[in-house]
C-alpha positions as CSV (number, residue, x, y, z in Angstrom):
1,M,-6.4,-20.3,-86.5
2,E,-10.0,-19.5,-87.2
3,N,-10.9,-23.2,-87.0
4,A,-9.3,-23.5,-83.6
5,V,-11.3,-20.6,-82.3
6,L,-14.6,-22.0,-83.7
7,N,-14.0,-25.6,-82.6
8,S,-13.8,-25.5,-78.8
9,N,-13.5,-29.4,-78.4
10,W,-9.8,-28.9,-77.6
11,L,-10.9,-27.4,-74.2
12,V,-12.2,-30.8,-73.1
13,A,-9.6,-33.4,-72.1
14,S,-9.8,-36.6,-74.2
15,E,-10.8,-39.7,-72.3
16,I,-10.5,-43.4,-72.8
17,E,-13.5,-45.0,-71.2
18,L,-12.8,-47.9,-68.9
19,I,-16.1,-49.3,-67.7
20,Y,-16.7,-51.2,-64.4
21,K,-20.3,-52.3,-63.8
22,S,-20.9,-54.7,-61.0
23,K,-23.2,-57.5,-61.9
24,V,-22.3,-59.6,-58.9
25,K,-23.3,-59.0,-55.3
26,A,-20.3,-58.4,-52.9
27,S,-21.2,-61.6,-50.9
28,E,-21.1,-63.7,-54.1
29,R,-17.6,-62.6,-55.2
30,P,-14.8,-65.0,-54.6
31,K,-12.6,-64.1,-51.7
32,I,-8.8,-64.4,-51.8
33,V,-7.5,-66.1,-48.6
34,S,-4.2,-67.5,-49.8
35,S,-1.9,-67.7,-52.8
36,Q,-3.6,-71.0,-53.6
37,S,-7.0,-69.4,-53.8
38,A,-5.6,-66.6,-56.0
39,F,-4.1,-69.3,-58.3
40,E,-7.4,-71.1,-58.6
41,I,-9.2,-67.9,-59.5
42,A,-6.6,-66.9,-62.0
43,L,-6.8,-70.2,-63.7
44,K,-10.6,-69.8,-64.1
45,A,-9.9,-66.4,-65.7
46,W,-7.3,-67.8,-68.2
47,D,-8.0,-69.2,-71.7
48,E,-6.7,-72.7,-71.3
49,N,-5.8,-72.7,-75.0
50,K,-3.3,-69.8,-74.5
51,I,-1.7,-70.6,-71.1
52,E,1.0,-72.8,-72.7
53,L,1.1,-70.8,-76.0
54,L,1.9,-67.2,-75.1
55,E,2.6,-65.0,-72.2
56,Q,-0.2,-62.9,-70.7
57,F,-0.3,-60.5,-67.8
58,K,-3.5,-60.1,-65.7
59,V,-4.4,-58.3,-62.5
60,L,-6.9,-59.5,-59.9
61,M,-8.6,-56.3,-58.6
62,L,-9.7,-56.7,-55.0
63,S,-11.9,-55.0,-52.5
64,N,-11.0,-54.0,-49.0
65,S,-12.1,-57.5,-47.9
66,N,-10.1,-59.2,-50.6
67,R,-13.1,-60.1,-52.7
68,V,-12.4,-60.1,-56.4
69,L,-13.9,-57.1,-58.1
70,G,-12.7,-58.3,-61.5
71,V,-9.8,-59.6,-63.5
72,I,-8.3,-57.4,-66.2
73,E,-5.9,-58.5,-68.9
74,I,-3.1,-56.0,-69.2
75,S,-1.2,-57.5,-72.0
76,S,-0.8,-60.5,-74.3
77,G,2.6,-61.1,-75.9
78,G,4.7,-63.7,-77.4
79,I,6.2,-67.0,-76.3
80,T,8.9,-65.5,-74.0
81,G,7.4,-62.2,-72.8
82,T,4.8,-59.5,-72.8
83,V,4.9,-55.7,-72.3
84,V,3.3,-54.4,-69.1
85,D,2.2,-50.8,-68.9
86,L,1.8,-49.6,-65.3
87,R,-0.6,-46.8,-66.4
88,L,-3.1,-49.4,-67.7
89,I,-2.9,-51.3,-64.5
90,F,-3.5,-48.3,-62.3
91,A,-6.2,-46.8,-64.5
92,A,-8.2,-50.0,-64.1
93,L,-7.5,-50.3,-60.4
94,L,-8.5,-46.7,-59.7
95,K,-11.6,-46.9,-61.9
96,A,-12.7,-50.1,-60.2
97,K,-12.1,-48.6,-56.7
98,A,-9.8,-51.5,-55.8
99,T,-7.9,-51.2,-52.6
100,A,-5.6,-54.2,-53.3
101,C,-4.4,-56.3,-56.2
102,I,-2.6,-59.4,-57.2
103,L,-0.5,-59.6,-60.3
104,V,-0.6,-62.8,-62.4
105,H,1.3,-63.9,-65.5
106,N,2.0,-67.2,-67.0
107,H,5.2,-68.8,-68.3
108,P,4.4,-70.9,-71.4
109,S,7.7,-72.7,-70.9
110,G,6.3,-74.2,-67.7
111,K,9.3,-72.8,-65.7
112,L,8.1,-71.1,-62.6
113,D,11.3,-69.2,-61.6
114,P,10.9,-65.4,-61.9
115,S,13.1,-63.7,-64.5
116,E,15.0,-60.5,-63.8
117,A,12.3,-58.7,-65.9
118,D,9.6,-60.3,-63.6
119,K,11.4,-59.0,-60.5
120,H,11.9,-55.5,-62.0
121,I,8.3,-55.0,-63.1
122,T,7.1,-56.3,-59.7
123,A,9.3,-53.7,-57.9
124,K,8.0,-50.9,-60.2
125,I,4.4,-51.8,-59.6
126,K,5.0,-52.2,-55.8
127,Q,6.5,-48.7,-55.7
128,A,3.5,-47.2,-57.7
129,S,1.0,-49.1,-55.6
130,H,2.5,-47.7,-52.4
131,V,2.2,-44.1,-53.7
132,L,-1.5,-44.7,-54.7
133,D,-2.3,-46.6,-51.4
134,I,-3.3,-49.8,-53.3
135,A,-1.9,-52.9,-51.6
136,L,0.1,-55.2,-53.9
137,L,-0.6,-58.5,-52.1
138,D,1.2,-60.9,-54.4
139,H,2.6,-61.6,-57.9
140,L,1.9,-65.1,-59.2
141,I,3.7,-66.8,-62.0
142,I,1.4,-69.6,-63.2
143,T,1.3,-72.7,-65.3
144,P,-1.7,-75.0,-65.7
145,E,-0.4,-77.2,-62.9
146,S,1.3,-74.9,-60.4
147,Y,2.4,-71.4,-59.4
148,Y,5.2,-69.3,-57.9
149,S,4.1,-66.7,-55.3
150,F,6.4,-63.7,-54.7
151,A,4.7,-63.2,-51.3
152,D,5.1,-66.8,-50.2
153,E,8.8,-66.8,-51.2
154,G,9.3,-63.5,-49.3
155,V,10.5,-61.5,-52.3
156,L,7.6,-59.1,-52.6
């Protein structure tokens, strides 16, 4: 008990530091104008050696004018799936002061149809984004050649 009294570090909440430092002028940031432009930007942010190897989940963080503030990798998994933690997504979005986002993950199989797990995680993220007033604009499933857009298909 004496050590606890002497060491007052427990009074300060622990913090995981997520750093966002802008190195690009707002006018130079790519702007999302369609699911196609989001797909093209997502492909640039992907490691081409992994897109057909393992499933990854990333988030395009956007400003109020739909300019890309950054792309964050949330998880990298196996051949058929990856774990998505909503807390990591929203920690990044809040720290970056994003007002909107687009979810992106790849299907190494090349199949673009969303799985039930894809639909479920999209619904959970949509609900959380609504509470935090961060617009979920789309969820893309991508392959090197094409994509599926939840928004374009009317299922967002």
